[in-house]
mmCIF entry with sequence, helices, sheets and N, C-alpha, C, O atoms, coordinates in Angstrom:
data_MODEL
# 
_entry.id   MODEL 
# 
_entity.id                         1 
_entity.type                       polymer 
_entity.pdbx_number_of_molecules   1 
# 
_entity_poly.entity_id                      1 
_entity_poly.type                           'polypeptide(L)' 
_entity_poly.nstd_linkage                   no 
_entity_poly.nstd_monomer                   no 
_entity_poly.pdbx_seq_one_letter_code       MDSYICKVCGYIYDPEVGDPDAGVNPGTAFEDLPKDWLCPLCGVGTEEFEKVE 
_entity_poly.pdbx_seq_one_letter_code_can   MDSYICKVCGYIYDPEVGDPDAGVNPGTAFEDLPKDWLCPLCGVGTEEFEKVE 
_entity_poly.pdbx_strand_id                 A 
# 
loop_
_entity_poly_seq.entity_id 
_entity_poly_seq.num 
_entity_poly_seq.mon_id 
_entity_poly_seq.hetero 
1 1  MET n 
1 2  ASP n 
1 3  SER n 
1 4  TYR n 
1 5  ILE n 
1 6  CYS n 
1 7  LYS n 
1 8  VAL n 
1 9  CYS n 
1 10 GLY n 
1 11 TYR n 
1 12 ILE n 
1 13 TYR n 
1 14 ASP n 
1 15 PRO n 
1 16 GLU n 
1 17 VAL n 
1 18 GLY n 
1 19 ASP n 
1 20 PRO n 
1 21 ASP n 
1 22 ALA n 
1 23 GLY n 
1 24 VAL n 
1 25 ASN n 
1 26 PRO n 
1 27 GLY n 
1 28 THR n 
1 29 ALA n 
1 30 PHE n 
1 31 GLU n 
1 32 ASP n 
1 33 LEU n 
1 34 PRO n 
1 35 LYS n 
1 36 ASP n 
1 37 TRP n 
1 38 LEU n 
1 39 CYS n 
1 40 PRO n 
1 41 LEU n 
1 42 CYS n 
1 43 GLY n 
1 44 VAL n 
1 45 GLY n 
1 46 THR n 
1 47 GLU n 
1 48 GLU n 
1 49 PHE n 
1 50 GLU n 
1 51 LYS n 
1 52 VAL n 
1 53 GLU n 
# 
_struct_asym.id          A 
_struct_asym.entity_id   1 
# 
loop_
_struct_conf.conf_type_id 
_struct_conf.id 
_struct_conf.pdbx_PDB_helix_id 
_struct_conf.beg_label_comp_id 
_struct_conf.beg_label_asym_id 
_struct_conf.beg_label_seq_id 
_struct_conf.pdbx_beg_PDB_ins_code 
_struct_conf.end_label_comp_id 
_struct_conf.end_label_asym_id 
_struct_conf.end_label_seq_id 
_struct_conf.pdbx_end_PDB_ins_code 
_struct_conf.beg_auth_comp_id 
_struct_conf.beg_auth_asym_id 
_struct_conf.beg_auth_seq_id 
_struct_conf.end_auth_comp_id 
_struct_conf.end_auth_asym_id 
_struct_conf.end_auth_seq_id 
_struct_conf.pdbx_PDB_helix_class 
_struct_conf.details 
_struct_conf.pdbx_PDB_helix_length 
HELX_P HELX_P1 AA1 PRO A 20 ? ALA A 22 ? PRO A 20 ALA A 22 5 ? 3 
HELX_P HELX_P2 AA2 PHE A 30 ? ASP A 32 ? PHE A 30 ASP A 32 5 ? 3 
HELX_P HELX_P3 AA3 THR A 46 ? GLU A 48 ? THR A 46 GLU A 48 5 ? 3 
# 
_struct_conf_type.id          HELX_P 
_struct_conf_type.criteria    ? 
_struct_conf_type.reference   ? 
# 
_struct_sheet.id               AA1 
_struct_sheet.type             ? 
_struct_sheet.number_strands   3 
_struct_sheet.details          ? 
# 
loop_
_struct_sheet_order.sheet_id 
_struct_sheet_order.range_id_1 
_struct_sheet_order.range_id_2 
_struct_sheet_order.offset 
_struct_sheet_order.sense 
AA1 1 2 ? anti-parallel 
AA1 2 3 ? anti-parallel 
# 
loop_
_struct_sheet_range.sheet_id 
_struct_sheet_range.id 
_struct_sheet_range.beg_label_comp_id 
_struct_sheet_range.beg_label_asym_id 
_struct_sheet_range.beg_label_seq_id 
_struct_sheet_range.pdbx_beg_PDB_ins_code 
_struct_sheet_range.end_label_comp_id 
_struct_sheet_range.end_label_asym_id 
_struct_sheet_range.end_label_seq_id 
_struct_sheet_range.pdbx_end_PDB_ins_code 
_struct_sheet_range.beg_auth_comp_id 
_struct_sheet_range.beg_auth_asym_id 
_struct_sheet_range.beg_auth_seq_id 
_struct_sheet_range.end_auth_comp_id 
_struct_sheet_range.end_auth_asym_id 
_struct_sheet_range.end_auth_seq_id 
AA1 1 ILE A 12 ? TYR A 13 ? ILE A 12 TYR A 13 
AA1 2 TYR A 4  ? CYS A 6  ? TYR A 4  CYS A 6  
AA1 3 PHE A 49 ? LYS A 51 ? PHE A 49 LYS A 51 
# 
loop_
_atom_site.group_PDB 
_atom_site.id 
_atom_site.type_symbol 
_atom_site.label_atom_id 
_atom_site.label_alt_id 
_atom_site.label_comp_id 
_atom_site.label_asym_id 
_atom_site.label_entity_id 
_atom_site.label_seq_id 
_atom_site.pdbx_PDB_ins_code 
_atom_site.Cartn_x 
_atom_site.Cartn_y 
_atom_site.Cartn_z 
_atom_site.occupancy 
_atom_site.B_iso_or_equiv 
_atom_site.pdbx_formal_charge 
_atom_site.auth_seq_id 
_atom_site.auth_comp_id 
_atom_site.auth_asym_id 
_atom_site.auth_atom_id 
_atom_site.pdbx_PDB_model_num 
ATOM 1   N N  . MET A 1 1  ? 83.858 111.676 165.956 1.00 0.00 ? 1  MET A N  1 
ATOM 2   C CA . MET A 1 1  ? 83.620 110.427 166.710 1.00 0.00 ? 1  MET A CA 1 
ATOM 3   C C  . MET A 1 1  ? 82.677 109.573 165.853 1.00 0.00 ? 1  MET A C  1 
ATOM 4   O O  . MET A 1 1  ? 81.811 110.094 165.151 1.00 0.00 ? 1  MET A O  1 
ATOM 5   N N  . ASP A 1 2  ? 82.863 108.284 165.927 1.00 0.00 ? 2  ASP A N  1 
ATOM 6   C CA . ASP A 1 2  ? 81.983 107.285 165.211 1.00 0.00 ? 2  ASP A CA 1 
ATOM 7   C C  . ASP A 1 2  ? 80.733 106.917 165.923 1.00 0.00 ? 2  ASP A C  1 
ATOM 8   O O  . ASP A 1 2  ? 80.682 106.849 167.151 1.00 0.00 ? 2  ASP A O  1 
ATOM 9   N N  . SER A 1 3  ? 79.784 106.695 165.185 1.00 0.00 ? 3  SER A N  1 
ATOM 10  C CA . SER A 1 3  ? 78.470 106.153 165.736 1.00 0.00 ? 3  SER A CA 1 
ATOM 11  C C  . SER A 1 3  ? 78.538 104.614 165.611 1.00 0.00 ? 3  SER A C  1 
ATOM 12  O O  . SER A 1 3  ? 79.215 104.087 164.729 1.00 0.00 ? 3  SER A O  1 
ATOM 13  N N  . TYR A 1 4  ? 77.835 103.913 166.497 1.00 0.00 ? 4  TYR A N  1 
ATOM 14  C CA . TYR A 1 4  ? 77.830 102.445 166.479 1.00 0.00 ? 4  TYR A CA 1 
ATOM 15  C C  . TYR A 1 4  ? 76.342 101.967 166.523 1.00 0.00 ? 4  TYR A C  1 
ATOM 16  O O  . TYR A 1 4  ? 75.485 102.566 167.173 1.00 0.00 ? 4  TYR A O  1 
ATOM 17  N N  . ILE A 1 5  ? 76.105 100.866 165.801 1.00 0.00 ? 5  ILE A N  1 
ATOM 18  C CA . ILE A 1 5  ? 74.741 100.389 165.734 1.00 0.00 ? 5  ILE A CA 1 
ATOM 19  C C  . ILE A 1 5  ? 74.660 98.983  166.451 1.00 0.00 ? 5  ILE A C  1 
ATOM 20  O O  . ILE A 1 5  ? 75.569 98.161  166.332 1.00 0.00 ? 5  ILE A O  1 
ATOM 21  N N  . CYS A 1 6  ? 73.569 98.757  167.174 1.00 0.00 ? 6  CYS A N  1 
ATOM 22  C CA . CYS A 1 6  ? 73.369 97.469  167.859 1.00 0.00 ? 6  CYS A CA 1 
ATOM 23  C C  . CYS A 1 6  ? 72.939 96.485  166.755 1.00 0.00 ? 6  CYS A C  1 
ATOM 24  O O  . CYS A 1 6  ? 71.993 96.737  166.010 1.00 0.00 ? 6  CYS A O  1 
ATOM 25  N N  . LYS A 1 7  ? 73.649 95.381  166.678 1.00 0.00 ? 7  LYS A N  1 
ATOM 26  C CA . LYS A 1 7  ? 73.341 94.378  165.669 1.00 0.00 ? 7  LYS A CA 1 
ATOM 27  C C  . LYS A 1 7  ? 72.105 93.602  166.000 1.00 0.00 ? 7  LYS A C  1 
ATOM 28  O O  . LYS A 1 7  ? 71.610 92.858  165.153 1.00 0.00 ? 7  LYS A O  1 
ATOM 29  N N  . VAL A 1 8  ? 71.572 93.744  167.219 1.00 0.00 ? 8  VAL A N  1 
ATOM 30  C CA . VAL A 1 8  ? 70.383 92.976  167.702 1.00 0.00 ? 8  VAL A CA 1 
ATOM 31  C C  . VAL A 1 8  ? 69.172 93.740  167.377 1.00 0.00 ? 8  VAL A C  1 
ATOM 32  O O  . VAL A 1 8  ? 68.270 93.184  166.750 1.00 0.00 ? 8  VAL A O  1 
ATOM 33  N N  . CYS A 1 9  ? 69.066 95.029  167.765 1.00 0.00 ? 9  CYS A N  1 
ATOM 34  C CA . CYS A 1 9  ? 67.803 95.808  167.629 1.00 0.00 ? 9  CYS A CA 1 
ATOM 35  C C  . CYS A 1 9  ? 67.889 97.028  166.731 1.00 0.00 ? 9  CYS A C  1 
ATOM 36  O O  . CYS A 1 9  ? 66.871 97.647  166.421 1.00 0.00 ? 9  CYS A O  1 
ATOM 37  N N  . GLY A 1 10 ? 69.127 97.387  166.302 1.00 0.00 ? 10 GLY A N  1 
ATOM 38  C CA . GLY A 1 10 ? 69.247 98.565  165.392 1.00 0.00 ? 10 GLY A CA 1 
ATOM 39  C C  . GLY A 1 10 ? 69.437 99.911  166.094 1.00 0.00 ? 10 GLY A C  1 
ATOM 40  O O  . GLY A 1 10 ? 69.550 100.931 165.414 1.00 0.00 ? 10 GLY A O  1 
ATOM 41  N N  . TYR A 1 11 ? 69.478 99.950  167.434 1.00 0.00 ? 11 TYR A N  1 
ATOM 42  C CA . TYR A 1 11 ? 69.711 101.252 168.119 1.00 0.00 ? 11 TYR A CA 1 
ATOM 43  C C  . TYR A 1 11 ? 71.145 101.755 167.713 1.00 0.00 ? 11 TYR A C  1 
ATOM 44  O O  . TYR A 1 11 ? 72.130 101.017 167.674 1.00 0.00 ? 11 TYR A O  1 
ATOM 45  N N  . ILE A 1 12 ? 71.148 103.064 167.421 1.00 0.00 ? 12 ILE A N  1 
ATOM 46  C CA . ILE A 1 12 ? 72.420 103.734 167.062 1.00 0.00 ? 12 ILE A CA 1 
ATOM 47  C C  . ILE A 1 12 ? 72.903 104.552 168.234 1.00 0.00 ? 12 ILE A C  1 
ATOM 48  O O  . ILE A 1 12 ? 72.204 105.468 168.666 1.00 0.00 ? 12 ILE A O  1 
ATOM 49  N N  . TYR A 1 13 ? 74.141 104.238 168.796 1.00 0.00 ? 13 TYR A N  1 
ATOM 50  C CA . TYR A 1 13 ? 74.699 105.061 169.764 1.00 0.00 ? 13 TYR A CA 1 
ATOM 51  C C  . TYR A 1 13 ? 75.397 106.229 169.044 1.00 0.00 ? 13 TYR A C  1 
ATOM 52  O O  . TYR A 1 13 ? 76.316 106.018 168.253 1.00 0.00 ? 13 TYR A O  1 
ATOM 53  N N  . ASP A 1 14 ? 74.977 107.379 169.310 1.00 0.00 ? 14 ASP A N  1 
ATOM 54  C CA . ASP A 1 14 ? 75.485 108.682 168.726 1.00 0.00 ? 14 ASP A CA 1 
ATOM 55  C C  . ASP A 1 14 ? 76.353 109.363 169.864 1.00 0.00 ? 14 ASP A C  1 
ATOM 56  O O  . ASP A 1 14 ? 75.799 109.855 170.848 1.00 0.00 ? 14 ASP A O  1 
ATOM 57  N N  . PRO A 1 15 ? 77.673 109.378 169.709 1.00 0.00 ? 15 PRO A N  1 
ATOM 58  C CA . PRO A 1 15 ? 78.532 109.953 170.802 1.00 0.00 ? 15 PRO A CA 1 
ATOM 59  C C  . PRO A 1 15 ? 78.212 111.454 171.016 1.00 0.00 ? 15 PRO A C  1 
ATOM 60  O O  . PRO A 1 15 ? 78.488 111.955 172.106 1.00 0.00 ? 15 PRO A O  1 
ATOM 61  N N  . GLU A 1 16 ? 77.642 112.205 170.034 1.00 0.00 ? 16 GLU A N  1 
ATOM 62  C CA . GLU A 1 16 ? 77.323 113.585 170.285 1.00 0.00 ? 16 GLU A CA 1 
ATOM 63  C C  . GLU A 1 16 ? 76.107 113.697 171.187 1.00 0.00 ? 16 GLU A C  1 
ATOM 64  O O  . GLU A 1 16 ? 75.932 114.744 171.811 1.00 0.00 ? 16 GLU A O  1 
ATOM 65  N N  . VAL A 1 17 ? 75.272 112.707 171.295 1.00 0.00 ? 17 VAL A N  1 
ATOM 66  C CA . VAL A 1 17 ? 74.089 112.694 172.113 1.00 0.00 ? 17 VAL A CA 1 
ATOM 67  C C  . VAL A 1 17 ? 74.423 111.961 173.452 1.00 0.00 ? 17 VAL A C  1 
ATOM 68  O O  . VAL A 1 17 ? 73.948 112.347 174.521 1.00 0.00 ? 17 VAL A O  1 
ATOM 69  N N  . GLY A 1 18 ? 75.222 110.939 173.354 1.00 0.00 ? 18 GLY A N  1 
ATOM 70  C CA . GLY A 1 18 ? 75.494 110.143 174.584 1.00 0.00 ? 18 GLY A CA 1 
ATOM 71  C C  . GLY A 1 18 ? 74.235 109.295 174.959 1.00 0.00 ? 18 GLY A C  1 
ATOM 72  O O  . GLY A 1 18 ? 73.417 108.934 174.113 1.00 0.00 ? 18 GLY A O  1 
ATOM 73  N N  . ASP A 1 19 ? 74.150 109.031 176.171 1.00 0.00 ? 19 ASP A N  1 
ATOM 74  C CA . ASP A 1 19 ? 72.986 108.207 176.745 1.00 0.00 ? 19 ASP A CA 1 
ATOM 75  C C  . ASP A 1 19 ? 72.657 108.831 178.082 1.00 0.00 ? 19 ASP A C  1 
ATOM 76  O O  . ASP A 1 19 ? 72.941 108.231 179.119 1.00 0.00 ? 19 ASP A O  1 
ATOM 77  N N  . PRO A 1 20 ? 72.059 110.033 178.097 1.00 0.00 ? 20 PRO A N  1 
ATOM 78  C CA . PRO A 1 20 ? 71.871 110.701 179.334 1.00 0.00 ? 20 PRO A CA 1 
ATOM 79  C C  . PRO A 1 20 ? 71.068 109.876 180.396 1.00 0.00 ? 20 PRO A C  1 
ATOM 80  O O  . PRO A 1 20 ? 71.302 110.005 181.597 1.00 0.00 ? 20 PRO A O  1 
ATOM 81  N N  . ASP A 1 21 ? 70.129 109.039 179.919 1.00 0.00 ? 21 ASP A N  1 
ATOM 82  C CA . ASP A 1 21 ? 69.297 108.236 180.915 1.00 0.00 ? 21 ASP A CA 1 
ATOM 83  C C  . ASP A 1 21 ? 70.171 107.274 181.624 1.00 0.00 ? 21 ASP A C  1 
ATOM 84  O O  . ASP A 1 21 ? 69.852 106.854 182.737 1.00 0.00 ? 21 ASP A O  1 
ATOM 85  N N  . ALA A 1 22 ? 71.283 106.899 181.015 1.00 0.00 ? 22 ALA A N  1 
ATOM 86  C CA . ALA A 1 22 ? 72.285 105.950 181.718 1.00 0.00 ? 22 ALA A CA 1 
ATOM 87  C C  . ALA A 1 22 ? 73.422 106.731 182.349 1.00 0.00 ? 22 ALA A C  1 
ATOM 88  O O  . ALA A 1 22 ? 74.361 106.114 182.851 1.00 0.00 ? 22 ALA A O  1 
ATOM 89  N N  . GLY A 1 23 ? 73.389 107.964 182.349 1.00 0.00 ? 23 GLY A N  1 
ATOM 90  C CA . GLY A 1 23 ? 74.535 108.690 182.928 1.00 0.00 ? 23 GLY A CA 1 
ATOM 91  C C  . GLY A 1 23 ? 75.732 108.940 182.028 1.00 0.00 ? 23 GLY A C  1 
ATOM 92  O O  . GLY A 1 23 ? 76.816 109.329 182.462 1.00 0.00 ? 23 GLY A O  1 
ATOM 93  N N  . VAL A 1 24 ? 75.460 108.681 180.679 1.00 0.00 ? 24 VAL A N  1 
ATOM 94  C CA . VAL A 1 24 ? 76.568 108.874 179.738 1.00 0.00 ? 24 VAL A CA 1 
ATOM 95  C C  . VAL A 1 24 ? 76.392 110.298 179.097 1.00 0.00 ? 24 VAL A C  1 
ATOM 96  O O  . VAL A 1 24 ? 75.367 110.593 178.484 1.00 0.00 ? 24 VAL A O  1 
ATOM 97  N N  . ASN A 1 25 ? 77.421 111.151 179.266 1.00 0.00 ? 25 ASN A N  1 
ATOM 98  C CA . ASN A 1 25 ? 77.283 112.553 178.881 1.00 0.00 ? 25 ASN A CA 1 
ATOM 99  C C  . ASN A 1 25 ? 77.506 112.652 177.356 1.00 0.00 ? 25 ASN A C  1 
ATOM 100 O O  . ASN A 1 25 ? 78.235 111.834 176.794 1.00 0.00 ? 25 ASN A O  1 
ATOM 101 N N  . PRO A 1 26 ? 76.871 113.668 176.662 1.00 0.00 ? 26 PRO A N  1 
ATOM 102 C CA . PRO A 1 26 ? 77.144 113.919 175.295 1.00 0.00 ? 26 PRO A CA 1 
ATOM 103 C C  . PRO A 1 26 ? 78.695 114.125 175.108 1.00 0.00 ? 26 PRO A C  1 
ATOM 104 O O  . PRO A 1 26 ? 79.359 114.678 175.984 1.00 0.00 ? 26 PRO A O  1 
ATOM 105 N N  . GLY A 1 27 ? 79.213 113.690 174.011 1.00 0.00 ? 27 GLY A N  1 
ATOM 106 C CA . GLY A 1 27 ? 80.635 113.789 173.747 1.00 0.00 ? 27 GLY A CA 1 
ATOM 107 C C  . GLY A 1 27 ? 81.401 112.589 174.212 1.00 0.00 ? 27 GLY A C  1 
ATOM 108 O O  . GLY A 1 27 ? 82.631 112.605 174.175 1.00 0.00 ? 27 GLY A O  1 
ATOM 109 N N  . THR A 1 28 ? 80.728 111.539 174.651 1.00 0.00 ? 28 THR A N  1 
ATOM 110 C CA . THR A 1 28 ? 81.405 110.366 175.176 1.00 0.00 ? 28 THR A CA 1 
ATOM 111 C C  . THR A 1 28 ? 81.577 109.371 173.986 1.00 0.00 ? 28 THR A C  1 
ATOM 112 O O  . THR A 1 28 ? 80.580 108.904 173.436 1.00 0.00 ? 28 THR A O  1 
ATOM 113 N N  . ALA A 1 29 ? 82.836 109.049 173.589 1.00 0.00 ? 29 ALA A N  1 
ATOM 114 C CA . ALA A 1 29 ? 83.107 108.165 172.525 1.00 0.00 ? 29 ALA A CA 1 
ATOM 115 C C  . ALA A 1 29 ? 82.637 106.793 172.963 1.00 0.00 ? 29 ALA A C  1 
ATOM 116 O O  . ALA A 1 29 ? 82.621 106.448 174.144 1.00 0.00 ? 29 ALA A O  1 
ATOM 117 N N  . PHE A 1 30 ? 82.231 105.984 171.891 1.00 0.00 ? 30 PHE A N  1 
ATOM 118 C CA . PHE A 1 30 ? 81.792 104.536 172.172 1.00 0.00 ? 30 PHE A CA 1 
ATOM 119 C C  . PHE A 1 30 ? 82.856 103.816 172.975 1.00 0.00 ? 30 PHE A C  1 
ATOM 120 O O  . PHE A 1 30 ? 82.546 103.052 173.888 1.00 0.00 ? 30 PHE A O  1 
ATOM 121 N N  . GLU A 1 31 ? 84.061 104.053 172.645 1.00 0.00 ? 31 GLU A N  1 
ATOM 122 C CA . GLU A 1 31 ? 85.236 103.357 173.282 1.00 0.00 ? 31 GLU A CA 1 
ATOM 123 C C  . GLU A 1 31 ? 85.348 103.697 174.722 1.00 0.00 ? 31 GLU A C  1 
ATOM 124 O O  . GLU A 1 31 ? 85.948 102.947 175.492 1.00 0.00 ? 31 GLU A O  1 
ATOM 125 N N  . ASP A 1 32 ? 84.763 104.860 175.133 1.00 0.00 ? 32 ASP A N  1 
ATOM 126 C CA . ASP A 1 32 ? 84.855 105.330 176.496 1.00 0.00 ? 32 ASP A CA 1 
ATOM 127 C C  . ASP A 1 32 ? 83.593 105.010 177.331 1.00 0.00 ? 32 ASP A C  1 
ATOM 128 O O  . ASP A 1 32 ? 83.457 105.476 178.463 1.00 0.00 ? 32 ASP A O  1 
ATOM 129 N N  . LEU A 1 33 ? 82.708 104.238 176.775 1.00 0.00 ? 33 LEU A N  1 
ATOM 130 C CA . LEU A 1 33 ? 81.500 103.897 177.511 1.00 0.00 ? 33 LEU A CA 1 
ATOM 131 C C  . LEU A 1 33 ? 81.915 103.090 178.733 1.00 0.00 ? 33 LEU A C  1 
ATOM 132 O O  . LEU A 1 33 ? 82.935 102.401 178.685 1.00 0.00 ? 33 LEU A O  1 
ATOM 133 N N  . PRO A 1 34 ? 81.171 103.151 179.811 1.00 0.00 ? 34 PRO A N  1 
ATOM 134 C CA . PRO A 1 34 ? 81.411 102.285 180.929 1.00 0.00 ? 34 PRO A CA 1 
ATOM 135 C C  . PRO A 1 34 ? 81.313 100.805 180.581 1.00 0.00 ? 34 PRO A C  1 
ATOM 136 O O  . PRO A 1 34 ? 80.462 100.423 179.777 1.00 0.00 ? 34 PRO A O  1 
ATOM 137 N N  . LYS A 1 35 ? 82.155 99.971  181.161 1.00 0.00 ? 35 LYS A N  1 
ATOM 138 C CA . LYS A 1 35 ? 82.096 98.551  180.862 1.00 0.00 ? 35 LYS A CA 1 
ATOM 139 C C  . LYS A 1 35 ? 80.807 97.868  180.999 1.00 0.00 ? 35 LYS A C  1 
ATOM 140 O O  . LYS A 1 35 ? 80.542 96.858  180.346 1.00 0.00 ? 35 LYS A O  1 
ATOM 141 N N  . ASP A 1 36 ? 79.931 98.452  181.913 1.00 0.00 ? 36 ASP A N  1 
ATOM 142 C CA . ASP A 1 36 ? 78.693 97.817  182.172 1.00 0.00 ? 36 ASP A CA 1 
ATOM 143 C C  . ASP A 1 36 ? 77.517 98.438  181.507 1.00 0.00 ? 36 ASP A C  1 
ATOM 144 O O  . ASP A 1 36 ? 76.356 98.203  181.842 1.00 0.00 ? 36 ASP A O  1 
ATOM 145 N N  . TRP A 1 37 ? 77.890 99.288  180.494 1.00 0.00 ? 37 TRP A N  1 
ATOM 146 C CA . TRP A 1 37 ? 76.768 100.052 179.726 1.00 0.00 ? 37 TRP A CA 1 
ATOM 147 C C  . TRP A 1 37 ? 76.086 98.964  178.812 1.00 0.00 ? 37 TRP A C  1 
ATOM 148 O O  . TRP A 1 37 ? 76.745 98.097  178.238 1.00 0.00 ? 37 TRP A O  1 
ATOM 149 N N  . LEU A 1 38 ? 74.749 99.073  178.722 1.00 0.00 ? 38 LEU A N  1 
ATOM 150 C CA . LEU A 1 38 ? 73.962 98.180  177.904 1.00 0.00 ? 38 LEU A CA 1 
ATOM 151 C C  . LEU A 1 38 ? 73.116 98.943  176.969 1.00 0.00 ? 38 LEU A C  1 
ATOM 152 O O  . LEU A 1 38 ? 72.729 100.080 177.240 1.00 0.00 ? 38 LEU A O  1 
ATOM 153 N N  . CYS A 1 39 ? 72.829 98.345  175.889 1.00 0.00 ? 39 CYS A N  1 
ATOM 154 C CA . CYS A 1 39 ? 71.919 99.021  174.838 1.00 0.00 ? 39 CYS A CA 1 
ATOM 155 C C  . CYS A 1 39 ? 70.670 99.388  175.557 1.00 0.00 ? 39 CYS A C  1 
ATOM 156 O O  . CYS A 1 39 ? 70.090 98.532  176.226 1.00 0.00 ? 39 CYS A O  1 
ATOM 157 N N  . PRO A 1 40 ? 70.184 100.696 175.458 1.00 0.00 ? 40 PRO A N  1 
ATOM 158 C CA . PRO A 1 40 ? 68.999 101.078 176.123 1.00 0.00 ? 40 PRO A CA 1 
ATOM 159 C C  . PRO A 1 40 ? 67.668 100.504 175.627 1.00 0.00 ? 40 PRO A C  1 
ATOM 160 O O  . PRO A 1 40 ? 66.636 100.569 176.296 1.00 0.00 ? 40 PRO A O  1 
ATOM 161 N N  . LEU A 1 41 ? 67.752 99.927  174.393 1.00 0.00 ? 41 LEU A N  1 
ATOM 162 C CA . LEU A 1 41 ? 66.527 99.295  173.847 1.00 0.00 ? 41 LEU A CA 1 
ATOM 163 C C  . LEU A 1 41 ? 66.435 97.847  174.137 1.00 0.00 ? 41 LEU A C  1 
ATOM 164 O O  . LEU A 1 41 ? 65.372 97.378  174.544 1.00 0.00 ? 41 LEU A O  1 
ATOM 165 N N  . CYS A 1 42 ? 67.495 97.098  173.951 1.00 0.00 ? 42 CYS A N  1 
ATOM 166 C CA . CYS A 1 42 ? 67.392 95.638  174.067 1.00 0.00 ? 42 CYS A CA 1 
ATOM 167 C C  . CYS A 1 42 ? 68.258 94.975  175.161 1.00 0.00 ? 42 CYS A C  1 
ATOM 168 O O  . CYS A 1 42 ? 68.167 93.775  175.424 1.00 0.00 ? 42 CYS A O  1 
ATOM 169 N N  . GLY A 1 43 ? 69.119 95.842  175.794 1.00 0.00 ? 43 GLY A N  1 
ATOM 170 C CA . GLY A 1 43 ? 69.929 95.319  176.927 1.00 0.00 ? 43 GLY A CA 1 
ATOM 171 C C  . GLY A 1 43 ? 71.169 94.539  176.650 1.00 0.00 ? 43 GLY A C  1 
ATOM 172 O O  . GLY A 1 43 ? 71.773 93.989  177.571 1.00 0.00 ? 43 GLY A O  1 
ATOM 173 N N  . VAL A 1 44 ? 71.585 94.470  175.359 1.00 0.00 ? 44 VAL A N  1 
ATOM 174 C CA . VAL A 1 44 ? 72.853 93.711  175.172 1.00 0.00 ? 44 VAL A CA 1 
ATOM 175 C C  . VAL A 1 44 ? 74.097 94.669  175.393 1.00 0.00 ? 44 VAL A C  1 
ATOM 176 O O  . VAL A 1 44 ? 74.000 95.897  175.396 1.00 0.00 ? 44 VAL A O  1 
ATOM 177 N N  . GLY A 1 45 ? 75.208 94.010  175.568 1.00 0.00 ? 45 GLY A N  1 
ATOM 178 C CA . GLY A 1 45 ? 76.475 94.777  175.820 1.00 0.00 ? 45 GLY A CA 1 
ATOM 179 C C  . GLY A 1 45 ? 77.136 95.305  174.612 1.00 0.00 ? 45 GLY A C  1 
ATOM 180 O O  . GLY A 1 45 ? 76.724 94.968  173.502 1.00 0.00 ? 45 GLY A O  1 
ATOM 181 N N  . THR A 1 46 ? 78.117 96.096  174.748 1.00 0.00 ? 46 THR A N  1 
ATOM 182 C CA . THR A 1 46 ? 78.876 96.749  173.606 1.00 0.00 ? 46 THR A CA 1 
ATOM 183 C C  . THR A 1 46 ? 79.414 95.806  172.633 1.00 0.00 ? 46 THR A C  1 
ATOM 184 O O  . THR A 1 46 ? 79.651 96.184  171.486 1.00 0.00 ? 46 THR A O  1 
ATOM 185 N N  . GLU A 1 47 ? 79.635 94.539  173.027 1.00 0.00 ? 47 GLU A N  1 
ATOM 186 C CA . GLU A 1 47 ? 80.196 93.504  172.033 1.00 0.00 ? 47 GLU A CA 1 
ATOM 187 C C  . GLU A 1 47 ? 79.244 93.274  170.886 1.00 0.00 ? 47 GLU A C  1 
ATOM 188 O O  . GLU A 1 47 ? 79.631 92.741  169.847 1.00 0.00 ? 47 GLU A O  1 
ATOM 189 N N  . GLU A 1 48 ? 77.998 93.673  171.067 1.00 0.00 ? 48 GLU A N  1 
ATOM 190 C CA . GLU A 1 48 ? 76.970 93.416  170.059 1.00 0.00 ? 48 GLU A CA 1 
ATOM 191 C C  . GLU A 1 48 ? 76.799 94.617  169.118 1.00 0.00 ? 48 GLU A C  1 
ATOM 192 O O  . GLU A 1 48 ? 75.864 94.645  168.318 1.00 0.00 ? 48 GLU A O  1 
ATOM 193 N N  . PHE A 1 49 ? 77.710 95.621  169.214 1.00 0.00 ? 49 PHE A N  1 
ATOM 194 C CA . PHE A 1 49 ? 77.646 96.774  168.398 1.00 0.00 ? 49 PHE A CA 1 
ATOM 195 C C  . PHE A 1 49 ? 78.734 96.775  167.329 1.00 0.00 ? 49 PHE A C  1 
ATOM 196 O O  . PHE A 1 49 ? 79.804 96.196  167.520 1.00 0.00 ? 49 PHE A O  1 
ATOM 197 N N  . GLU A 1 50 ? 78.451 97.427  166.205 1.00 0.00 ? 50 GLU A N  1 
ATOM 198 C CA . GLU A 1 50 ? 79.472 97.600  165.207 1.00 0.00 ? 50 GLU A CA 1 
ATOM 199 C C  . GLU A 1 50 ? 79.422 99.110  164.695 1.00 0.00 ? 50 GLU A C  1 
ATOM 200 O O  . GLU A 1 50 ? 78.402 99.799  164.730 1.00 0.00 ? 50 GLU A O  1 
ATOM 201 N N  . LYS A 1 51 ? 80.601 99.509  164.237 1.00 0.00 ? 51 LYS A N  1 
ATOM 202 C CA . LYS A 1 51 ? 80.781 100.881 163.722 1.00 0.00 ? 51 LYS A CA 1 
ATOM 203 C C  . LYS A 1 51 ? 79.849 101.141 162.468 1.00 0.00 ? 51 LYS A C  1 
ATOM 204 O O  . LYS A 1 51 ? 79.735 100.317 161.561 1.00 0.00 ? 51 LYS A O  1 
ATOM 205 N N  . VAL A 1 52 ? 79.242 102.266 162.495 1.00 0.00 ? 52 VAL A N  1 
ATOM 206 C CA . VAL A 1 52 ? 78.430 102.657 161.329 1.00 0.00 ? 52 VAL A CA 1 
ATOM 207 C C  . VAL A 1 52 ? 79.360 103.182 160.304 1.00 0.00 ? 52 VAL A C  1 
ATOM 208 O O  . VAL A 1 52 ? 80.111 104.116 160.587 1.00 0.00 ? 52 VAL A O  1 
ATOM 209 N N  . GLU A 1 53 ? 79.353 102.622 159.096 1.00 0.00 ? 53 GLU A N  1 
ATOM 210 C CA . GLU A 1 53 ? 80.267 103.051 158.060 1.00 0.00 ? 53 GLU A CA 1 
ATOM 211 C C  . GLU A 1 53 ? 79.622 104.110 157.252 1.00 0.00 ? 53 GLU A C  1 
ATOM 212 O O  . GLU A 1 53 ? 80.226 104.622 156.310 1.00 0.00 ? 53 GLU A O  1 
# 
């Protein structure tokens, strides 16, 4: 699974870790995040993220 980086603040979403504080379990692919999920650091939506190459 690919990691994604927030273009605003640099937070990296790692699917192996998930986002437990937001109820996103480890193993959740970026594409499977809830539609209302927001960056835990700066609060932007998934449209502000890009795949880490």
